[in-house]
N, C-alpha and C positions, 0 to 999 in steps of 0.2 A: 351381689350386684343385681340391681333391678334390671329386668329386660328392657324397661323404658330408658335405661341409660346407655343402651347399645347405640353406637352412632348410626344415624339414619332411621331410627325407630319411627314408623308412621303412627298416626293417631289411633288407627284400628288395633294396634298392639297394646294400648294402654290398659286393656282389660286383663292382660297377663300379669299376675302379681309377682312380687319378690318372694323368695323363700321365707316361710314363716309369717306370711301376711294373710291370716285366715279370713279377714274381712273382705279381701279382694275377690276371692273365688266363690264365696257363699257355700251352701251345702252341695254335696255331690249330687249329680243327677239321679233322680229316683228316691233320694232320701226324703224323709218327712220334712215338709217346710222348704224344700228346695225350690229356688226360683226357676221359672221357665228358662230353658237353655236358649241363648240367643242364636238366631239362625246364622249359619256360616255364610259369609259374603266373599265370593271369589275376587281375587285381585287380578285385574286385567293389564295393569302397567308392568313394565319389565321389573323382575325381581332383582333389584340392585343392592340389597342389603340383607343381612341375616334376619332382621326383623320382618321384612317382607317374605322371605323364604318360610319362616315359621308361621306367619299368618296364612300363607298359601297352603301350608300343610294342615291348617286347623289344629295348631299346636296343643291347645288345651285338651281337645278330644283325643288327640294322638297320645298325649301323656297319660290320660286316664285309662285308655285302652291298653297301654303298655306298662302300666304301673308295676314297679318291681324289677323291670329289665335293667341290666347293667347299663348305666348312662353312656359309657364309651361304646358299647355295642349298638345302642340305639342311635348315638351320634353318627356312627359309621354307616348305618342304614340310611339315615337322612342324607348324609354326604353322597353316597352312591346314587340314591334316588334322584338327586339334583345334578348328576353327571360327574361327581368326583371319582377319581381313579380308585379301584379296589385296594391298591397298596398304599393309598393316601399320599403318594409321591407323584410329582409331575403335574402336567396340565390336564384339566378335566375337559369334558365335552362342552362345546360352545353353545351359548344361547342363540335365539333367533328372534326374540320379541323386539318390536319397534315401538318407540314412544309416540310416534305420530300416526293418526288413523289413515287408512288407505282410501277412504271415501269421505265425502262431505255429508252424505246421507246418514242421519243419526240412526235410523232403523237398520240400515245395512251395517253400520259400525257395530251396533249391539250384536247383530247376528254373527258377524265375523269374529268378534271377541268370544262369544259363547262357543262357536264352532272350534276355534283355536284352543280354548280351554279344555273342551271335551276331547279333542284330538291328541292333546299332550298329557293325558292322565298317566300314561306309562312311559313318558319321555319328558319328565318335568324340567329337565335342564333347558329345554327349548323355551321355557318361560323366562329364562335369564336374559339380560340385554344382548342384543345382536353382537356376536363376536367375543362375549365375555363368559368365562367359566367360573365355577364356584370357588376355585382356589384363589381367584382374584378378588373375591368378596369376603370370604371367611375361611375358617379352618375347623377341624374336628374338635379341637380343644374348646373353642368358643361354643360350638354346638353342644358338647358334653356339659359345659357349665350351665347352659340354658336348660338342658334336660334335668340336671340335678336340682336346679331351682324349681323347675316345674313339679318334680316329684315331691319336694318338701312342701310346696304350696298345696298339692292335693292332700297330703297327709295332714296338714294344718287345717284344712277345710272341713274336716269331719265334725259332726255335731254329736251331742251326747246320747239322745234317746235310743229306742229299740234296735235299730240296725247297727248300733255302735259295736256291740260285742263281735259280730262277724267282721265288721270293718277293722277292728283292732287286731283280730286274728290274722287278717290279710296283711296288716302292717307289720306284725311280728314276722310273718313269713318273708315279706319284702326285705325287712332288716337283716334276716338270716341270709338271704340270697345276696344282698349287697355285701355283707361281711365275708361270705364265701368268695366273692369276686374281688376282694380286697378294696372295696369302696367303703372304707371305714367312716369317712365323713358323712355319707348318706345314711349309713347304718346308725351312727351316733345320733344324727338329727331325728330319725324315726324313733329310736329308743327313748330319747328325751321327751318327744311328743307323747308317746304311749304312757310313760311314767307320769307326766303332768296330767294326762287325761284321767288316770286311775286314782289320783289323789283326791 
């Protein structure tokens, strides 16, 4: 499933490709010929969809930094980060973001948004709509599917030249870890990619 097919997907998430779409992500950061990484743009509106939550997280960078982690484990971390209960049962922490500005002064609005964004770095659930918790927006299974698709996209984005040998070794390790964690689907996708690359 393409992340862009998730209901409520905002335009800023169209940059996140589907699994196996190497053209969408380009080369990995730092790889020869890699395009300049786009600057992350904070979302100041209430995070009322999974797509907005992933955009707020800077999903592409988060996936690259956690490549090879078990998708369910990573989905659980994201779930808890946005106020979901540890046991994944019951109601999560409620958000506090309002859609309407508290001031008509544009400069003051911008300052208030920036202050709120910085203030909620360690309490991201407050970025959800007022009175709404993450369990009313999504679930860990949907987050895990997005993580699996993100991992496959990162794997597919590798290019052939010099850094490829090291990258392929990291992919092999990631596939082994996925296999050990019984994530056979991800392990198979990575294995197929490595085989195709070596042919």
